[in-house]
C-alpha positions as CSV (number, residue, x, y, z in Angstrom):
1,X,-19.1,201.4,-7.0
2,X,-22.9,201.2,-7.1
3,X,-23.5,204.1,-9.5
4,X,-21.0,202.3,-12.0
5,X,-22.3,199.0,-12.0
6,X,-24.4,199.0,-15.3
7,X,-20.9,199.4,-17.4
8,X,-19.8,196.1,-15.8
9,X,-23.1,194.4,-17.0
10,X,-22.3,191.1,-19.1
11,X,-18.8,191.3,-17.2
12,X,-18.0,188.5,-14.6
13,X,-17.7,191.1,-11.9
14,X,-17.1,190.2,-8.1
15,X,-17.4,192.4,-5.4
16,X,-15.8,193.0,-2.2
17,X,-17.0,195.8,0.4
18,X,-16.8,196.5,4.2
19,X,-20.9,196.8,4.0
20,X,-21.7,193.0,3.4
21,X,-25.8,194.0,4.4
22,X,-25.7,196.9,1.7
23,X,-24.2,194.4,-1.1
24,X,-27.0,191.8,0.3
25,X,-29.7,194.8,0.0
26,X,-28.5,195.6,-4.0
27,X,-28.0,191.8,-4.9
28,X,-24.6,192.4,-5.5
29,X,-23.1,188.6,-5.8
30,X,-20.4,187.2,-5.6
31,X,-19.5,189.4,-3.0
32,X,-16.8,189.4,-0.1
33,X,-16.8,191.7,3.0
34,X,-13.3,193.1,4.5
35,X,-12.8,195.1,7.4
36,X,-13.5,199.2,7.1
37,X,-10.0,200.8,7.9
38,X,-7.6,203.8,7.8
39,X,-4.2,204.5,8.3
40,X,-5.2,205.3,12.1
41,X,-5.6,201.7,12.7
42,X,-3.0,199.5,11.9
43,X,-4.0,196.5,13.1
44,X,-7.4,197.0,11.3
45,X,-5.4,197.6,8.3
46,X,-3.5,194.3,8.8
47,X,-6.8,192.4,9.1
48,X,-8.2,193.6,6.0
49,X,-5.0,193.2,4.1
50,X,-4.8,189.6,5.0
51,X,-8.5,188.9,3.8
52,X,-7.7,191.2,0.5
53,X,-4.8,188.9,-0.4
54,X,-7.1,186.0,0.1
55,X,-9.6,187.2,-1.8
56,X,-7.7,188.2,-4.8
57,X,-5.9,185.3,-4.6
58,X,-8.9,183.3,-4.9
59,X,-10.6,185.3,-7.7
60,X,-7.7,186.3,-9.6
61,X,-9.0,189.5,-11.6
62,X,-7.8,191.0,-14.1
63,X,-8.6,194.1,-13.4
64,X,-9.3,195.9,-9.3
65,X,-11.7,199.1,-9.5
66,X,-11.8,201.0,-6.3
67,X,-14.1,204.1,-5.6
68,X,-12.1,205.2,-2.8
69,X,-10.8,204.7,1.0
70,X,-8.0,202.6,2.3
71,X,-9.3,199.0,1.9
72,X,-10.1,200.0,-2.0
73,X,-6.5,200.6,-2.1
74,X,-5.3,197.6,-0.5
75,X,-7.4,195.4,-2.7
76,X,-5.8,197.1,-5.7
77,X,-2.1,196.9,-4.2
78,X,-3.2,192.9,-3.9
79,X,-4.9,192.8,-7.2
80,X,-1.4,194.5,-8.4
81,X,0.7,191.5,-6.9
82,X,-1.2,188.9,-9.2
83,X,-1.0,190.9,-12.2
84,X,-4.4,192.8,-12.5
85,X,-4.9,196.3,-13.8
86,X,-5.9,199.1,-11.3
87,X,-8.4,201.5,-12.0
88,X,-9.0,204.3,-9.3
89,X,-12.2,206.1,-9.2
90,X,-12.2,208.7,-6.3
91,X,-15.4,209.7,-4.5
92,X,-17.6,212.3,-5.8
93,X,-17.1,213.8,-2.1
94,X,-13.5,214.8,-3.0
95,X,-13.9,217.8,-4.3
96,X,-11.0,220.0,-3.2
97,X,-8.4,217.5,-4.0
98,X,-8.1,214.1,-4.2
99,X,-8.4,211.9,-1.2
100,X,-5.4,210.7,0.6
101,X,-5.7,207.0,-0.8
102,X,-6.7,208.7,-4.3
103,X,-3.1,210.5,-4.0
104,X,-1.5,207.2,-3.4
105,X,-3.3,205.3,-6.1
106,X,-2.0,207.6,-8.5
107,X,1.3,205.7,-7.9
108,X,-0.4,202.3,-7.7
109,X,-3.2,202.2,-10.3
110,X,-3.0,202.0,-14.0
111,X,-5.6,204.6,-14.2
112,X,-6.8,207.4,-11.9
113,X,-9.9,209.3,-12.1
114,X,-11.7,212.2,-10.8
115,X,-15.2,213.3,-10.8
116,X,-14.3,217.1,-11.0
117,X,-12.5,218.5,-13.6
118,X,-10.4,221.2,-11.6
119,X,-8.6,217.9,-10.3
120,X,-7.3,216.8,-13.2
121,X,-3.2,216.8,-13.8
122,X,-2.5,216.0,-17.1
123,X,-0.5,212.3,-17.2
124,X,-1.9,211.6,-13.9
125,X,-5.3,212.2,-12.8
126,X,-8.2,212.1,-15.5
127,X,-11.5,213.6,-15.7
128,X,-14.5,212.3,-17.6
129,X,-17.6,213.6,-16.1
130,X,-19.1,212.6,-12.9
131,X,-20.9,208.9,-12.4
132,X,-23.2,211.1,-10.0
């Protein structure tokens, strides 16, 4: 997300992260912290979902943009519940196939982007270049 932040200059942006120290070091504000989680930690996922719902209810975003992983997917679901559009940018690290969260995001996000041309699927996953 740090690589994309220049695209949001002049916009009202709120960041949600599982690494608040990185956010503070990069000067991201306002910023909220949520638990990192994955499919192997259901209780942590519930805490993450609770935090995401509270943040989304407070901020009421028009759009939720995620660059991957389960916490981003959870925030996207919470955003969809309040009418926000969802944009998913799958991580550059996923060169062979979309991440597990990215595959789920195809059904939840309004648009899904990959950073690898061979992973694009017409009507489902878009490639417009790499953020790197």
